[in-house]
C-alpha positions in Angstrom: -59.2 -28.4 49.8 -55.8 -28.5 48.1 -53.2 -31.1 49.3 -49.6 -30.2 50.0 -48.4 -31.3 46.6 -50.8 -29.0 44.9 -50.1 -26.1 47.2 -46.4 -26.6 46.7 -46.8 -26.5 42.9 -48.8 -23.3 43.1 -46.2 -21.7 45.4 -43.3 -22.6 43.1 -45.2 -21.1 40.1 -45.9 -18.0 42.1 -42.3 -17.6 43.2 -41.1 -17.9 39.5 -43.4 -15.2 38.4 -42.9 -12.8 41.3 -39.3 -13.5 42.2 -40.2 -13.9 45.9 -39.2 -16.9 47.9 -42.1 -18.9 49.3 -42.3 -21.3 52.2 -43.2 -24.7 50.8 -45.3 -27.3 52.7 -43.1 -29.7 54.6 -44.6 -32.7 52.9 -44.0 -31.3 49.4 -42.0 -33.7 47.2 -40.3 -32.0 44.3 -39.3 -35.2 42.5 -42.9 -36.5 42.6 -44.1 -33.1 41.1 -41.9 -33.4 38.0 -44.3 -35.5 36.0 -47.1 -33.0 36.7 -44.9 -30.1 35.6 -44.2 -31.9 32.3 -47.9 -32.6 31.7 -48.7 -28.9 32.3 -45.8 -27.6 30.2 -44.5 -25.5 33.1 -41.1 -27.0 33.8 -39.1 -23.8 33.6 -41.5 -22.1 36.0 -41.1 -24.8 38.5 -37.3 -24.9 38.1 -36.9 -21.1 38.6 -39.4 -21.2 41.4 -37.4 -24.0 43.1 -34.2 -22.0 42.8 -36.0 -18.9 44.3 -37.3 -20.9 47.2 -33.8 -22.2 48.1 -34.1 -25.8 46.9 -30.5 -26.9 46.4 -29.2 -28.2 43.1 -28.6 -31.7 44.6 -32.1 -32.1 45.8 -34.1 -34.9 44.3 -35.7 -33.8 41.0 -33.6 -30.7 40.4 -31.2 -32.4 37.9 -34.2 -33.5 35.8 -35.8 -30.0 36.0 -32.5 -28.3 35.0 -32.0 -30.6 32.1 -35.6 -30.2 30.8 -35.4 -26.4 31.3 -32.2 -26.2 29.3 -33.8 -28.2 26.4 -36.9 -25.9 26.6 -34.7 -22.8 26.5 -33.1 -24.1 23.2 -36.6 -24.9 21.8 -37.8 -21.4 22.8 -34.9 -19.7 21.0 -35.4 -21.8 17.9 -39.2 -21.0 17.9 -38.6 -17.3 18.1 -35.8 -17.4 15.5 -38.2 -19.1 13.0 -41.0 -16.7 13.9 -38.7 -13.8 13.1 -37.8 -15.3 9.7 -41.4 -16.0 9.0 -42.7 -12.6 9.9 -39.9 -10.9 7.9 -40.9 -13.0 4.9 -44.6 -12.1 5.4 -43.7 -8.4 5.5 -41.6 -8.7 2.3 -44.4 -10.5 0.5 -47.2 -8.3 1.7 -48.9 -11.0 3.8 -51.1 -9.8 6.7 -50.6 -11.6 10.0 -51.5 -11.3 13.7 -49.5 -13.2 16.4 -51.6 -15.2 19.0 -51.3 -16.8 22.4 -47.8 -17.9 23.2 -46.1 -15.7 20.6 -47.5 -12.7 22.5 -47.3 -14.1 26.0 -43.6 -15.0 25.9 -42.7 -11.4 25.8 -44.6 -10.6 29.0 -43.1 -13.3 31.3 -40.0 -12.5 33.4 -38.0 -14.7 31.0 -39.5 -15.9 27.6 -38.7 -19.6 28.2 -41.0 -19.5 31.2 -43.9 -19.6 28.8 -43.5 -22.9 27.0 -45.1 -22.7 23.6 -46.3 -26.0 21.9 -47.0 -24.2 18.6 -46.4 -20.9 16.9 -50.0 -19.5 16.4 -50.6 -16.9 13.7 -53.9 -15.5 12.4 -53.8 -15.2 8.6 -56.3 -14.2 5.9 -57.4 -17.4 4.1 -57.6 -15.4 0.9 -53.8 -15.0 1.1 -53.0 -18.7 1.7 -51.9 -19.5 -1.8 -49.3 -16.7 -1.4 -48.3 -18.1 2.0 -47.6 -21.7 0.9 -44.5 -21.0 -1.1 -43.1 -18.9 1.8 -43.6 -21.8 4.2 -41.9 -24.3 1.8 -39.0 -21.9 1.1 -38.4 -21.7 4.9 -38.3 -25.5 5.1 -41.7 -26.2 6.5 -43.9 -29.2 5.5 -47.7 -28.8 5.3 -49.8 -30.8 7.7 -53.5 -31.8 7.7 -56.0 -29.0 7.8 -58.3 -28.8 10.8 -61.5 -26.8 11.3 -59.7 -23.6 12.1 -55.9 -24.2 11.6 -53.5 -24.9 8.7 -50.5 -26.6 10.4 -46.9 -26.6 9.1 -43.9 -28.4 10.7 -40.1 -28.1 10.6 -38.2 -30.5 12.9 -39.4 -29.6 16.4 -41.0 -26.3 15.3 -44.8 -26.4 14.7 -46.6 -23.4 13.1 -50.4 -23.2 13.2 -51.8 -20.7 10.7 -55.3 -19.8 12.0 -58.1 -19.4 9.4 -60.2 -18.1 12.3 -59.6 -17.4 16.0 -62.1 -19.9 17.3 -63.4 -23.2 15.7 -66.7 -22.7 14.1 -68.2 -25.5 16.1 -67.8 -23.3 19.2 -70.8 -21.5 17.9 -71.3 -18.9 20.6 -67.6 -17.8 20.7 -67.3 -18.0 16.9 -70.4 -15.8 16.5 -68.6 -13.1 18.6 -65.2 -13.2 17.0 -66.0 -14.2 13.4 -62.6 -14.8 11.7 -61.0 -12.3 14.1 -60.0 -9.6 11.6 -62.8 -7.1 12.5 -61.0 -6.3 15.8 -57.5 -6.2 14.3 -55.6 -3.0 13.7 -52.2 -2.6 11.9 -49.3 -2.0 14.2 -47.9 0.8 12.0 -48.0 2.5 8.7 -46.9 0.2 5.9 -46.7 -2.8 8.3 -48.5 -6.1 7.6 -48.5 -7.1 11.2 -51.8 -6.6 13.0 -52.7 -6.7 16.7 -55.7 -6.4 19.0 -56.3 -3.7 21.6 -55.1 -4.8 25.0 -58.7 -5.4 26.1 -59.6 -7.5 23.0 -56.4 -9.5 23.4 -57.4 -10.4 27.0 -60.9 -11.3 25.9 -59.5 -13.6 23.2 -57.0 -15.2 25.7 -59.8 -15.8 28.2 -62.2 -17.1 25.5 -59.5 -19.6 24.5 -59.2 -20.5 28.2 -63.0 -21.0 28.6 -63.2 -23.0 25.3 -60.7 -25.5 26.5 -62.0 -25.6 30.1 -65.6 -26.5 29.0 -64.3 -28.8 26.2 -62.4 -31.1 28.6 -60.0 -29.0 30.7 -57.3 -26.4 30.7 -53.9 -26.4 32.4 -51.8 -24.3 34.7 -49.8 -22.3 32.1 -53.0 -20.8 30.7 -54.0 -19.6 34.2 -50.6 -18.0 34.6 -51.1 -16.3 31.2 -54.2 -14.5 32.5 -52.5 -13.3 35.7 -49.3 -12.2 33.8 -51.3 -10.4 31.2 -53.3 -8.4 33.7 -50.2 -7.6 35.8 -48.5 -6.2 32.7 -51.5 -4.3 31.5 -52.8 -2.5 34.7 -54.7 0.2 32.7 -57.2 -2.2 31.1 -60.7 -0.8 30.6 -62.6 -2.9 33.0 -66.0 -1.6 32.0 -65.4 -2.6 28.4 -64.0 -6.0 29.5 -67.1 -6.7 31.6 -69.5 -5.6 28.9 -67.9 -7.8 26.2 -67.5 -10.8 28.5 -71.2 -10.4 29.4 -72.0 -10.7 25.7 -70.1 -13.9 25.5 -71.8 -15.3 28.6 -68.4 -15.3 30.4 -68.6 -12.5 33.0 -69.3 -14.8 35.9 -66.7 -17.4 34.9 -64.1 -14.6 34.4 -64.8 -13.3 37.9 -64.4 -16.8 39.4 -61.2 -17.5 37.4 -59.6 -14.1 38.4 -60.5 -14.9 42.1 -58.5 -18.1 41.6 -55.6 -16.2 40.1 -55.6 -14.0 43.2 -55.4 -17.0 45.4 -52.5 -18.5 43.4 -50.4 -15.5 42.8 -51.5 -12.8 45.2 -52.0 -14.9 48.3 -55.7 -14.2 48.6 -57.8 -16.4 50.9 -59.2 -19.4 49.1 -62.9 -20.2 48.8 -64.9 -23.2 47.9 -65.1 -21.9 44.3 -61.4 -21.3 44.0 -60.5 -24.7 45.4 -62.9 -26.3 42.9 -61.4 -24.4 40.0 -57.8 -25.1 41.2 -58.5 -28.9 41.4 -60.0 -28.9 37.9 -57.1 -27.0 36.4 -54.4 -29.0 38.2 -56.0 -32.3 37.3 -56.6 -31.4 33.6 -53.0 -31.6 32.2 -52.2 -28.9 29.7 -55.4 -29.3 27.6 -57.7 -31.8 29.4 -58.1 -35.5 29.4 -59.7 -37.7 26.8 -62.6 -39.1 28.9 -63.6 -35.6 29.9 -63.4 -34.3 26.4 -65.9 -37.1 25.3 -68.3 -36.2 28.0 -68.0 -32.5 27.2 -68.7 -33.2 23.6 -71.9 -35.0 24.5 -73.0 -32.0 26.6 -72.1 -29.6 23.7 -74.1 -31.4 21.0 -77.1 -32.3 23.1 -78.3 -28.9 24.0 -78.9 -27.4 27.5 -82.2 -29.0 28.3 -81.7 -32.6 27.2 -81.3 -35.4 29.7 -78.1 -37.4 30.2 -79.7 -40.4 28.4 -80.6 -38.3 25.4 -77.1 -36.7 25.3 -75.5 -40.1 25.5 -77.6 -41.3 22.6 -76.8 -38.2 20.6 -73.1 -38.7 21.2 -73.3 -42.3 19.9 -75.2 -41.2 16.8 -72.6 -38.5 16.1 -69.8 -41.0 16.3 -71.6 -43.1 13.7 -72.8 -40.2 11.5 -69.9 -37.7 11.7 -71.1 -34.1 11.3 -70.6 -32.4 7.9 -67.6 -30.3 8.9 -65.7 -33.3 10.2 -66.5 -35.3 7.1 -65.2 -32.4 5.0 -61.8 -32.7 6.7 -61.7 -36.4 5.8 -63.3 -36.1 2.4 -62.6 -32.5 1.0 -64.8 -33.1 -2.1 -67.8 -32.6 0.2 -67.0 -28.9 0.4 -68.0 -28.7 -3.3 -70.6 -31.5 -3.3 -72.4 -31.6 0.1 -75.2 -33.7 -1.4 -72.8 -36.7 -1.3 -72.6 -36.7 2.5 -74.8 -39.9 2.9 -72.7 -41.7 0.3 -69.4 -40.8 2.1 -70.9 -41.9 5.5 -71.1 -45.4 3.9 -67.6 -45.1 2.5 -66.3 -44.2 6.0 -68.0 -47.2 7.6 -66.5 -49.5 5.0 -63.0 -48.1 5.4 -63.3 -48.4 9.2 -64.5 -52.0 9.0 -61.8 -53.0 6.6 -58.8 -50.9 7.7 -59.4 -49.9 11.3 -61.6 -52.5 13.0 -59.9 -51.7 16.3 -61.4 -48.2 16.2 -64.9 -49.7 16.3 -64.0 -51.6 19.5 -62.5 -48.5 21.0 -65.6 -46.4 20.3 -67.8 -49.2 21.8 -65.6 -49.2 24.9 -65.9 -45.4 25.2 -69.7 -45.7 24.9 -69.8 -48.2 27.7 -67.5 -46.1 29.9 -69.6 -43.0 29.5 -72.7 -42.9 31.7 -75.7 -40.6 31.3 -75.1 -39.5 34.9 -71.5 -38.4 34.0 -73.0 -36.1 31.3 -75.5 -34.6 33.7 -72.8 -34.1 36.4 -70.5 -32.4 33.9 -73.2 -30.0 32.8 -73.8 -29.1 36.5 -70.1 -28.6 37.0 -70.0 -26.1 34.2 -73.1 -24.3 35.6 -71.4 -24.1 39.0 -68.4 -22.1 37.7 -70.5 -20.0 35.3 -70.1 -21.8 32.0 -72.5 -23.1 29.4 -72.7 -24.1 25.8 -74.8 -21.5 24.0 -75.4 -23.2 20.7 -76.4 -20.7 18.0 -75.6 -17.1 17.2 -78.4 -15.6 19.3 -77.1 -17.1 22.5 -73.7 -15.7 21.9 -75.1 -12.2 22.7 -77.1 -13.2 25.8 -75.8 -11.8 29.1 -74.2 -14.0 31.6 -76.6 -15.4 34.3 -75.7 -16.2 37.9 -75.3 -19.8 38.7 -78.6 -21.4 39.8 -79.2 -22.6 43.3 -78.8 -26.2 42.1 -75.3 -25.5 40.7 -74.3 -23.6 43.9 -74.5 -26.9 45.7 -72.3 -28.7 43.1 -69.0 -28.5 44.9 -70.5 -30.2 47.9 -72.0 -33.0 45.8 -68.9 -33.8 43.7 
């Protein structure tokens, strides 16, 4: 059951998106909600919702919301200006690109600043990266550290993430479905180097991104609003195609549960035990989840579906000591060419950590003590309850979604 603070936050978000005034719970404290709005990156939504709902400018918390919203409007305009410069340069230099997530969603909200965007996300072809680097430098960006699926660049408070692939390859099931993402991309026009997905495939990607973060430790309010806004703006979506493709991903049941939650939040549908559970997880996640939950989720991911909590806990500790190959490649790029040296660089890493970062050892030991086998088993049950699993391996990516088991149906009552 949601408390008055949580219901008030939902009502303000709904009001911002619909333009309708909502009656807030008498006990709702706007000033106390400001911290949560910042964590979830929804400050403009809450500010505009508060204005719509008749909260006066001298009410506690409104000054801070107004100040933060003004700052975010400035950042939003700077982001879109840099994006315009970047895409114009890509067109001139013949670089293929596809805008992702916030770049697309900003245009669908009632006002673009309502969709706070941490990074400008763009899918590129890695084969063109050497042509892209001088463009980024000429526009004043500085190259960051490469991750599994992103090539980051920064310029003051503007961050651009050039995606080598849509989904990290360690999300084996979702990566198996999307590949690098280009097979579903179509050019937007003759002679243009900008690509896009069909409306259905774009929603599938948005939802897959939502599911990835949810099961990897949590996902926040702005990503739930994205799903509702997208479906509202695209009423002619091919629902049969959506269901069939989500079924291949093992996400059909989870999608149904999340869209039921959207209906409660934004269409005033009656809540259920499931929607209350999902609402609590989303509200308590922050924008992208919490550290302790991410560690437990990683243990669930790497341990397989049938392993016990004790085995998963042991596997997690071993992986902390023996980092997987892809992580070691990010730290020691030479391994991409000479994978046979992996054992040698494990030893190098241990030595570096002992000499240069001894506090990291204590931190990992503390994490290992904090994480209990029963936490891992409970997290796995919580994913089962909402219709999510880690299907490790390409084959599992094409298996149809299954209904939650009887055991998982009881999860909300146990937790």
